[in-house]
Structures are given as C-alpha cells and as structure tokens.
C-alpha positions as CSV (number, residue, x, y, z in Angstrom):
1,M,0.9,-81.6,20.3
2,A,2.6,-80.2,17.2
3,A,0.7,-78.4,14.6
4,D,-0.3,-80.5,11.7
5,A,0.5,-79.0,8.7
6,D,-1.6,-81.5,6.2
7,H,-4.9,-80.9,8.4
8,G,-4.5,-77.2,7.9
9,A,-4.3,-77.5,4.1
10,D,-7.5,-79.4,4.5
11,L,-9.1,-76.7,6.5
12,A,-7.7,-73.9,4.1
13,K,-9.2,-75.5,1.1
14,R,-12.7,-75.5,2.8
15,W,-13.0,-72.7,4.6
16,C,-9.8,-69.9,3.2
17,A,-10.1,-70.7,-0.8
18,S,-12.8,-69.1,-1.7
19,C,-11.3,-65.8,-1.0
20,H,-7.1,-66.5,-0.5
21,V,-5.2,-68.7,-3.4
22,V,-4.3,-71.6,-0.7
23,S,-2.4,-74.0,-3.0
24,A,-0.9,-74.0,-6.3
25,D,-3.4,-76.0,-7.8
26,Q,-6.1,-73.4,-7.3
27,G,-7.4,-71.7,-10.4
28,Q,-8.8,-68.3,-8.8
29,A,-9.9,-66.5,-5.2
30,S,-10.7,-62.8,-4.8
31,A,-8.1,-60.0,-6.0
32,D,-7.8,-58.1,-3.2
33,V,-6.6,-60.9,-0.8
34,P,-3.0,-62.1,-0.4
35,A,-2.3,-65.4,-1.4
36,F,-1.4,-68.2,1.3
37,A,2.1,-68.2,-0.3
38,A,2.3,-64.5,-0.4
39,I,1.6,-64.5,3.3
40,A,4.4,-67.2,4.0
41,R,7.2,-65.2,2.3
42,K,6.5,-61.9,4.5
43,S,9.5,-61.1,6.1
44,D,7.7,-60.8,9.6
45,F,5.9,-64.2,9.0
46,T,5.8,-66.3,12.1
47,P,3.2,-69.4,12.6
48,E,2.4,-68.1,16.0
49,K,1.2,-64.4,14.5
50,V,-0.6,-66.1,12.0
51,A,-2.7,-68.5,14.4
52,F,-3.5,-66.0,16.5
53,F,-4.4,-63.6,13.7
54,L,-7.0,-66.5,13.2
55,L,-8.3,-66.4,16.2
56,D,-8.8,-62.8,16.6
57,P,-9.6,-62.1,13.0
58,H,-9.8,-58.4,11.1
59,P,-13.2,-57.5,10.7
60,K,-12.8,-58.0,6.8
61,M,-12.7,-61.7,7.2
62,P,-15.6,-63.7,8.1
63,S,-15.7,-65.3,11.5
64,F,-14.8,-68.5,11.7
65,P,-15.3,-71.0,14.9
66,L,-11.5,-72.1,14.6
67,S,-10.3,-73.6,17.5
68,R,-7.1,-73.2,19.2
69,L,-5.3,-76.3,17.4
70,E,-7.2,-75.7,14.0
71,A,-5.7,-72.1,13.9
72,A,-2.1,-73.4,14.6
73,D,-2.9,-76.1,11.5
74,I,-3.5,-73.3,9.1
75,A,-0.9,-71.9,10.6
76,A,1.9,-74.8,10.1
77,Y,0.5,-75.1,6.3
78,I,1.2,-71.4,5.5
79,G,4.6,-71.8,7.1
80,S,5.2,-75.1,5.0
81,L,4.5,-72.8,1.7
82,R,7.2,-70.4,2.4
83,K,10.1,-70.7,0.1
C-alpha cells in the first residue's frame, strides 16, 4: 500500500505543528527545530529514513504512538515539500 501524503499532512498539522513549521500557511513554531520543507531539502533525505526516525524518535521529540503507515504518510508528506 502506497503512503498517503494528504493523510500525512493532516497528521503533521495535528501532531507536529506545535514544534515544526509543517506547511506554508503556518505562522510560527519552535525556533530550534527544522521546518518540514527544510527537512525535505536535505541532500540525504529519503522518506524511508524519515519514517524510521519517526518510529524511533530522537530523545528531544515527544513520543507519538504512530503506526508504520502513519509514519510513512508523514514522511511522504515531507517528501512532497521537496523543491
């Protein structure tokens, strides 16, 4: 089953937007975390790496009970921001 970037956008707005800028229409977020568009532009970005990171988060990130499919959807959304 393919990842759903639209569902990933909904999840990101609900769970990630308090810290990250997840969309162009978002006003603000924490200053010390990267915007999703910046993550997407990293030279080593892959949706698989991001999905794995979300399932095994960095200690500074809150723990979210994401399923593998939800993590893949968020990673697909971040990938859709790559320009």
